OpenMM code with the backbone's topology and positions (N, CA, C; nanometers):
from openmm import Vec3, app, unit

residues = "MET GLN VAL THR LEU GLU VAL PRO GLU GLU PHE ALA ARG LEU PHE ALA THR SER ALA ALA GLY LEU SER ARG ALA ALA LEU GLU ALA LEU ALA LEU GLU GLY LEU ARG ALA GLY ILE ILE THR VAL ALA GLN ALA ARG ASP LEU LEU GLY ILE THR SER ARG TYR GLU MET ASP GLY PHE LEU LYS ALA HIS ASP ILE LEU LEU PRO LEU THR LEU GLU THR LEU GLU GLN ASP THR GLU THR VAL ILE ARG PHE ARG ASN GLN".split()
positions = [
    Vec3(11.8883, 11.8621, 4.7731),
    Vec3(11.7983, 11.7537, 4.7439),
    Vec3(11.6605, 11.7911, 4.7973),
    Vec3(11.5626, 11.7599, 4.7234),
    Vec3(11.4260, 11.7856, 4.7661),
    Vec3(11.3617, 11.6527, 4.8021),
    Vec3(11.2969, 11.6477, 4.9183),
    Vec3(11.2305, 11.5277, 4.9666),
    Vec3(11.0830, 11.5596, 4.9837),
    Vec3(10.9991, 11.4696, 4.9409),
    Vec3(10.8551, 11.4882, 4.9540),
    Vec3(10.8013, 11.3915, 5.0579),
    Vec3(10.7234, 11.4453, 5.1511),
    Vec3(10.6600, 11.3630, 5.2537),
    Vec3(10.5096, 11.3725, 5.2393),
    Vec3(10.4444, 11.2611, 5.2553),
    Vec3(10.2992, 11.2626, 5.2581),
    Vec3(10.2564, 11.2569, 5.4038),
    Vec3(10.1906, 11.3631, 5.4473),
    Vec3(10.1458, 11.3751, 5.5859),
    Vec3(9.9965, 11.4028, 5.5830),
    Vec3(9.9185, 11.3236, 5.6550),
    Vec3(9.7750, 11.3531, 5.6615),
    Vec3(9.7529, 11.4958, 5.7105),
    Vec3(9.6583, 11.5644, 5.6494),
    Vec3(9.6380, 11.7064, 5.6766),
    Vec3(9.6132, 11.7359, 5.8249),
    Vec3(9.5418, 11.6486, 5.8939),
    Vec3(9.5148, 11.6760, 6.0358),
    Vec3(9.6432, 11.6743, 6.1193),
    Vec3(9.7412, 11.5949, 6.0780),
    Vec3(9.8696, 11.5935, 6.1479),
    Vec3(9.9562, 11.7109, 6.1041),
    Vec3(9.9502, 11.7440, 5.9767),
    Vec3(10.0277, 11.8579, 5.9267),
    Vec3(9.9885, 11.9852, 6.0004),
    Vec3(9.8597, 12.0025, 6.0264),
    Vec3(9.8134, 12.1217, 6.0995),
    Vec3(9.8678, 12.1257, 6.2413),
    Vec3(9.8931, 12.0111, 6.2998),
    Vec3(9.9479, 12.0074, 6.4355),
    Vec3(10.0914, 12.0594, 6.4399),
    Vec3(10.1648, 12.0418, 6.3309),
    Vec3(10.3059, 12.0799, 6.3268),
    Vec3(10.3301, 12.2212, 6.2757),
    Vec3(10.2457, 12.2679, 6.1878),
    Vec3(10.2698, 12.3998, 6.1303),
    Vec3(10.1419, 12.4562, 6.0704),
    Vec3(10.1389, 12.5880, 6.0584),
    Vec3(10.0206, 12.6533, 6.0037),
    Vec3(10.0281, 12.6729, 5.8527),
    Vec3(10.1442, 12.6452, 5.7907),
    Vec3(10.1573, 12.6578, 5.6459),
    Vec3(10.2467, 12.5458, 5.5935),
    Vec3(10.2449, 12.5269, 5.4628),
    Vec3(10.3297, 12.4238, 5.4026),
    Vec3(10.4767, 12.4553, 5.4273),
    Vec3(10.5136, 12.5824, 5.4190),
    Vec3(10.6525, 12.6220, 5.4446),
    Vec3(10.6887, 12.5942, 5.5900),
    Vec3(10.5948, 12.6176, 5.6815),
    Vec3(10.6187, 12.5897, 5.8224),
    Vec3(10.6373, 12.4415, 5.8476),
    Vec3(10.5636, 12.3606, 5.7770),
    Vec3(10.5770, 12.2151, 5.7900),
    Vec3(10.7130, 12.1700, 5.7382),
    Vec3(10.7577, 12.2279, 5.6284),
    Vec3(10.8905, 12.1952, 5.5755),
    Vec3(10.9987, 12.2315, 5.6765),
    Vec3(10.9846, 12.3474, 5.7403),
    Vec3(11.0827, 12.3901, 5.8401),
    Vec3(11.0805, 12.2958, 5.9605),
    Vec3(10.9611, 12.2567, 6.0036),
    Vec3(10.9490, 12.1654, 6.1175),
    Vec3(11.0165, 12.0312, 6.0855),
    Vec3(10.9997, 11.9835, 5.9636),
    Vec3(11.0626, 11.8570, 5.9234),
    Vec3(11.2142, 11.8715, 5.9184),
    Vec3(11.2627, 11.9841, 5.8674),
    Vec3(11.4070, 12.0080, 5.8601),
    Vec3(11.4678, 12.0159, 6.0005),
    Vec3(11.3990, 12.0853, 6.0913),
    Vec3(11.4474, 12.0950, 6.2289),
    Vec3(11.4483, 11.9577, 6.2960),
    Vec3(11.3456, 11.8783, 6.2723),
    Vec3(11.3403, 11.7438, 6.3305),
    Vec3(11.4550, 11.6583, 6.2780),
    Vec3(11.4861, 11.6721, 6.1505),
    Vec3(11.5971, 11.5980, 6.0916),
    Vec3(11.7298, 11.6394, 6.1555),
    Vec3(11.7498, 11.7686, 6.1724),
    Vec3(11.8730, 11.8182, 6.2345),
    Vec3(11.8832, 11.7715, 6.3795),
    Vec3(11.7743, 11.7813, 6.4539),
    Vec3(11.7758, 11.7400, 6.5945),
    Vec3(11.8051, 11.5911, 6.6090),
    Vec3(11.7430, 11.5110, 6.5258),
    Vec3(11.7683, 11.3665, 6.5331),
    Vec3(11.9109, 11.3333, 6.4915),
    Vec3(11.9619, 11.4045, 6.3920),
    Vec3(12.1000, 11.3857, 6.3514),
    Vec3(12.1974, 11.4174, 6.4640),
    Vec3(12.1686, 11.5221, 6.5390),
    Vec3(12.2524, 11.5575, 6.6544),
    Vec3(12.2419, 11.4526, 6.7645),
    Vec3(12.1195, 11.4151, 6.7976),
    Vec3(12.0988, 11.3163, 6.9047),
    Vec3(12.1679, 11.1841, 6.8737),
    Vec3(12.1648, 11.1450, 6.7470),
    Vec3(12.2234, 11.0171, 6.7059),
    Vec3(12.3737, 11.0273, 6.6801),
    Vec3(12.4274, 11.1488, 6.6836),
    Vec3(12.5698, 11.1659, 6.6581),
    Vec3(12.6071, 11.1558, 6.5117),
    Vec3(12.5090, 11.1712, 6.4235),
    Vec3(12.5333, 11.1611, 6.2795),
    Vec3(12.5931, 11.2909, 6.2248),
    Vec3(12.5501, 11.4040, 6.2810),
    Vec3(12.6016, 11.5335, 6.2373),
    Vec3(12.6501, 11.6124, 6.3586),
    Vec3(12.7335, 11.7107, 6.3309),
    Vec3(12.7851, 11.7979, 6.4359),
    Vec3(12.6930, 11.9191, 6.4513),
    Vec3(12.7167, 11.9953, 6.5557),
    Vec3(12.6393, 12.1178, 6.5764),
    Vec3(12.6634, 12.2142, 6.4602),
    Vec3(12.7872, 12.2243, 6.4144),
    Vec3(12.8179, 12.3124, 6.3013),
    Vec3(12.7419, 12.2682, 6.1758),
    Vec3(12.7327, 12.1386, 6.1532),
    Vec3(12.6576, 12.0888, 6.0372),
    Vec3(12.5087, 12.1168, 6.0529),
    Vec3(12.4574, 12.1025, 6.1738),
    Vec3(12.3160, 12.1327, 6.1980),
    Vec3(12.2882, 12.2805, 6.1745),
    Vec3(12.3808, 12.3667, 6.2170),
    Vec3(12.3668, 12.5108, 6.1923),
    Vec3(12.3588, 12.5382, 6.0435),
    Vec3(12.4476, 12.4765, 5.9661),
    Vec3(12.4461, 12.4949, 5.8206),
    Vec3(12.3151, 12.4453, 5.7605),
    Vec3(12.2720, 12.3287, 5.8047),
    Vec3(12.1482, 12.2699, 5.7531),
    Vec3(12.0290, 12.3617, 5.7781),
    Vec3(12.0264, 12.4228, 5.8952),
    Vec3(11.9135, 12.5073, 5.9334),
    Vec3(11.9303, 12.6530, 5.8917),
    Vec3(12.0491, 12.6882, 5.8420),
    Vec3(12.0722, 12.8263, 5.8008),
    Vec3(12.0827, 12.9216, 5.9178),
    Vec3(12.1274, 12.8714, 6.0317),
    Vec3(12.1443, 12.9551, 6.1503),
    Vec3(12.2863, 13.0100, 6.1471),
    Vec3(12.2984, 13.1415, 6.1468),
    Vec3(12.4303, 13.2037, 6.1311),
    Vec3(12.5016, 13.2293, 6.2625),
    Vec3(12.4284, 13.2433, 6.3688),
    Vec3(12.4883, 13.2777, 6.4971),
    Vec3(12.5022, 13.1553, 6.5868),
    Vec3(12.6180, 13.1427, 6.6495),
    Vec3(12.6393, 13.0336, 6.7449),
    Vec3(12.5423, 13.0467, 6.8623),
    Vec3(12.5170, 13.1713, 6.9021),
    Vec3(12.4275, 13.1949, 7.0156),
    Vec3(12.2829, 13.1599, 6.9815),
    Vec3(12.2443, 13.1883, 6.8582),
    Vec3(12.1107, 13.1495, 6.8134),
    Vec3(12.0982, 12.9975, 6.8120),
    Vec3(12.2047, 12.9296, 6.7698),
    Vec3(12.2043, 12.7831, 6.7680),
    Vec3(12.1966, 12.7293, 6.9100),
    Vec3(12.2706, 12.7901, 7.0012),
    Vec3(12.2638, 12.7475, 7.1412),
    Vec3(12.1211, 12.7595, 7.1937),
    Vec3(12.0539, 12.8689, 7.1585),
    Vec3(11.9141, 12.8875, 7.1997),
    Vec3(11.8229, 12.7832, 7.1384),
    Vec3(11.8461, 12.7515, 7.0113),
    Vec3(11.7671, 12.6487, 6.9432),
    Vec3(11.7837, 12.5143, 7.0129),
    Vec3(11.9086, 12.4794, 7.0440),
    Vec3(11.9347, 12.3519, 7.1110),
    Vec3(11.8709, 12.3487, 7.2498),
    Vec3(11.8833, 12.4569, 7.3224),
    Vec3(11.8252, 12.4638, 7.4564),
    Vec3(11.6726, 12.4499, 7.4500),
    Vec3(11.6118, 12.5147, 7.3528),
    Vec3(11.4662, 12.5074, 7.3369),
    Vec3(11.4185, 12.3659, 7.3076),
    Vec3(11.5089, 12.2834, 7.2524),
    Vec3(11.4733, 12.1453, 7.2181),
    Vec3(11.5390, 12.0437, 7.3113),
    Vec3(11.5843, 12.0918, 7.4270),
    Vec3(11.6431, 12.0049, 7.5306),
    Vec3(11.7613, 11.9229, 7.4812),
    Vec3(11.8428, 11.9830, 7.3952),
    Vec3(11.9657, 11.9187, 7.3500),
    Vec3(12.0796, 11.9811, 7.4297),
    Vec3(12.1440, 11.9019, 7.5115),
    Vec3(12.2570, 11.9498, 7.5892),
    Vec3(12.3845, 11.8998, 7.5251),
    Vec3(12.4754, 11.9921, 7.5008),
    Vec3(12.6027, 11.9538, 7.4407),
    Vec3(12.6918, 11.8929, 7.5470),
    Vec3(12.7654, 11.7899, 7.5110),
    Vec3(12.8559, 11.7299, 7.6090),
    Vec3(12.9659, 11.8294, 7.6453),
    Vec3(12.9888, 11.8467, 7.7725),
    Vec3(13.0910, 11.9385, 7.8200),
    Vec3(13.2010, 11.8571, 7.8857),
    Vec3(13.3188, 11.8649, 7.8284),
    Vec3(13.4316, 11.7919, 7.8844),
    Vec3(13.5266, 11.8922, 7.9485),
    Vec3(13.6150, 11.8426, 8.0316),
    Vec3(13.7147, 11.9278, 8.0946),
    Vec3(13.8031, 11.9916, 7.9875),
    Vec3(13.8351, 11.9161, 7.8841),
    Vec3(13.9175, 11.9685, 7.7750),
    Vec3(13.8484, 12.0852, 7.7047),
    Vec3(13.7196, 12.0716, 7.6768),
    Vec3(13.6445, 12.1789, 7.6128),
    Vec3(13.6415, 12.3023, 7.7012),
    Vec3(13.6177, 12.2832, 7.8292),
    Vec3(13.6138, 12.3940, 7.9235),
    Vec3(13.7485, 12.4649, 7.9298),
    Vec3(13.8573, 12.3891, 7.9319),
    Vec3(13.9913, 12.4483, 7.9348),
    Vec3(14.0196, 12.5276, 7.8071),
    Vec3(13.9798, 12.4741, 7.6924),
    Vec3(13.9997, 12.5443, 7.5656),
    Vec3(13.9206, 12.6742, 7.5627),
    Vec3(13.7965, 12.6701, 7.6080),
    Vec3(13.7143, 12.7905, 7.6111),
    Vec3(13.7738, 12.8948, 7.7051),
    Vec3(13.8246, 12.8508, 7.8186),
    Vec3(13.8860, 12.9420, 7.9145),
    Vec3(14.0091, 13.0078, 7.8537),
    Vec3(14.0935, 12.9301, 7.7864),
    Vec3(14.2125, 12.9840, 7.7212),
    Vec3(14.1748, 13.0856, 7.6135),
    Vec3(14.0699, 13.0580, 7.5399),
    Vec3(14.0243, 13.1510, 7.4357),
    Vec3(13.9795, 13.2823, 7.4973),
    Vec3(13.9040, 13.2761, 7.6041),
    Vec3(13.8566, 13.3983, 7.6712),
    Vec3(13.9740, 13.4788, 7.7229),
    Vec3(14.0705, 13.4132, 7.7837),
    Vec3(14.1873, 13.4836, 7.8368),
    Vec3(14.2654, 13.5503, 7.7233),
    Vec3(14.2826, 13.4811, 7.6107),
    Vec3(14.3535, 13.5381, 7.4972),
    Vec3(14.2848, 13.6631, 7.4452),
    Vec3(14.1531, 13.6583, 7.4311),
    Vec3(14.0795, 13.7738, 7.3792),
    Vec3(14.0796, 13.8878, 7.4805),
    Vec3(14.0754, 13.8544, 7.6051),
    Vec3(14.0746, 13.9564, 7.7107),
    Vec3(14.2066, 14.0310, 7.7159),
    Vec3(14.3164, 13.9636, 7.6851),
    Vec3(14.4496, 14.0251, 7.6914),
    Vec3(14.4877, 14.1000, 7.5633),
    Vec3(14.4027, 14.1013, 7.4647),
    Vec3(14.4344, 14.1709, 7.3382),
    Vec3(14.4052, 14.3181, 7.3488),
] * unit.nanometer
topology = app.Topology()
chain = topology.addChain("A")
for resn in residues:
    res = topology.addResidue(resn, chain)
    for name in ("N", "CA", "C"):
        topology.addAtom(name, app.Element.getBySymbol(name[0]), res)
């Protein structure tokens, strides 16, 4: 879907140096707000932004002060995964 936004030029320049950069800034803002509001998952945000690496996504989230909730269950699952790969 293509969405058109009307942004005054003086504000557009604050967000990006080109029209393509402004589109990317808007897409990133949409993904970040979707994550903050719990509307989309991190995997969905990665797809939306075209980020292929989990580590790149982690860096993107960190750069935008998005902290993923860490539960004991998640930590235990990650630990089990590391142990499984280490023993292969």
